PAMI-395177 format. One record per residue (C-alpha): chain; x, z, y; residue in three letters. Coordinates in steps of 0.1 Angstrom, whole numbers, plus 5000, padded with zeros to 4 digits. Example, Ala and Ser with C-alpha at 12.3 -4.5 7.8 and 13.67 -1.06 7.14 Angstrom:
[A, [5123, 5078, 4955], ALA],
[A, [5137, 5071, 4989], SER],
This chain:
[A, [4965, 5059, 4923], UNK],
[A, [4999, 5073, 4917], UNK],
[A, [5015, 5038, 4918], UNK],
[A, [4997, 5030, 4951], UNK],
[A, [5008, 5063, 4966], UNK],
[A, [5044, 5057, 4956], UNK],
[A, [5042, 5022, 4971], UNK],
[A, [5028, 5034, 5004], UNK],
[A, [5053, 5062, 5007], UNK],
[A, [5082, 5039, 4998], UNK],
[A, [5072, 5014, 5025], UNK],
[A, [5068, 5042, 5051], UNK],
[A, [5102, 5056, 5044], UNK],
[A, [5121, 5023, 5042], UNK],
[A, [5103, 5001, 5068], UNK],
[A, [5077, 5018, 5089], UNK],
[A, [5096, 5049, 5100], UNK],
[A, [5126, 5028, 5110], UNK],
[A, [5106, 5005, 5131], UNK],
[A, [5087, 5034, 5147], UNK],
[A, [5120, 5050, 5157], UNK],
[A, [5130, 5017, 5173], UNK],
[A, [5096, 5013, 5191], UNK],
[A, [5090, 4980, 5173], UNK],
[A, [5061, 4989, 5150], UNK],
[A, [5035, 4964, 5163], UNK],
[A, [5005, 4947, 5147], UNK],
[A, [5027, 4921, 5130], UNK],
[A, [5048, 4949, 5116], UNK],
[A, [5017, 4967, 5104], UNK],
[A, [5006, 4936, 5085], UNK],
[A, [5040, 4932, 5070], UNK],
[A, [5040, 4968, 5059], UNK],
[A, [5007, 4965, 5043], UNK],
[A, [5018, 4934, 5024], UNK],
[A, [5049, 4952, 5013], UNK],
[A, [5028, 4981, 5000], UNK],
[A, [5005, 4957, 4981], UNK],
[A, [5034, 4939, 4965], UNK],
[A, [5052, 4971, 4955], UNK],
[A, [5019, 4986, 4941], UNK],
[A, [5014, 4954, 4921], UNK],
[A, [5048, 4958, 4906], UNK],
[A, [5042, 4994, 4896], UNK],
[A, [5006, 4990, 4882], UNK],
[A, [5005, 4980, 4846], UNK],
[A, [4985, 4952, 4832], UNK],
[A, [4963, 4976, 4814], UNK],
[A, [4956, 4996, 4845], UNK],
[A, [4948, 4964, 4864], UNK],
[A, [4923, 4955, 4837], UNK],
[A, [4907, 4989, 4839], UNK],
[A, [4904, 4987, 4877], UNK],
[A, [4888, 4953, 4874], UNK],
[A, [4864, 4967, 4849], UNK],
[A, [4855, 4997, 4870], UNK],
[A, [4855, 4981, 4905], UNK],
[A, [4851, 4944, 4898], UNK],
[A, [4879, 4934, 4922], UNK],
[A, [4915, 4946, 4918], UNK],
[A, [4926, 4931, 4951], UNK],
[A, [4898, 4948, 4971], UNK],
[A, [4904, 4981, 4953], UNK],
[A, [4941, 4979, 4961], UNK],
[A, [4935, 4970, 4998], UNK],
[A, [4910, 4999, 5002], UNK],
[A, [4933, 5024, 4984], UNK],
[A, [4963, 5015, 5006], UNK],
[A, [4942, 5017, 5038], UNK],
[A, [4929, 5051, 5028], UNK],
[A, [4964, 5064, 5020], UNK],
[A, [4978, 5051, 5053], UNK],
[A, [4950, 5068, 5072], UNK],
[A, [4955, 5101, 5054], UNK],
[A, [4993, 5099, 5061], UNK],
[A, [4986, 5094, 5098], UNK],
[A, [4964, 5126, 5099], UNK],
């Protein structure tokens, strides 16, 4: 969870906030931001943690997507 949080915050600070200030944060930019967060989280999550997530949730990719969506939603509020 910590790695996913760091990934989302990093993308928000380096990409999303800049585009929002420029008024250019559209649906395409949202998709790009999500993919950036996914890629960053994958870099930060260890192989052992990925294996544990797969054991617990059966699908690492689905878990990662849901966790990112949840964090983005929480950050909006």
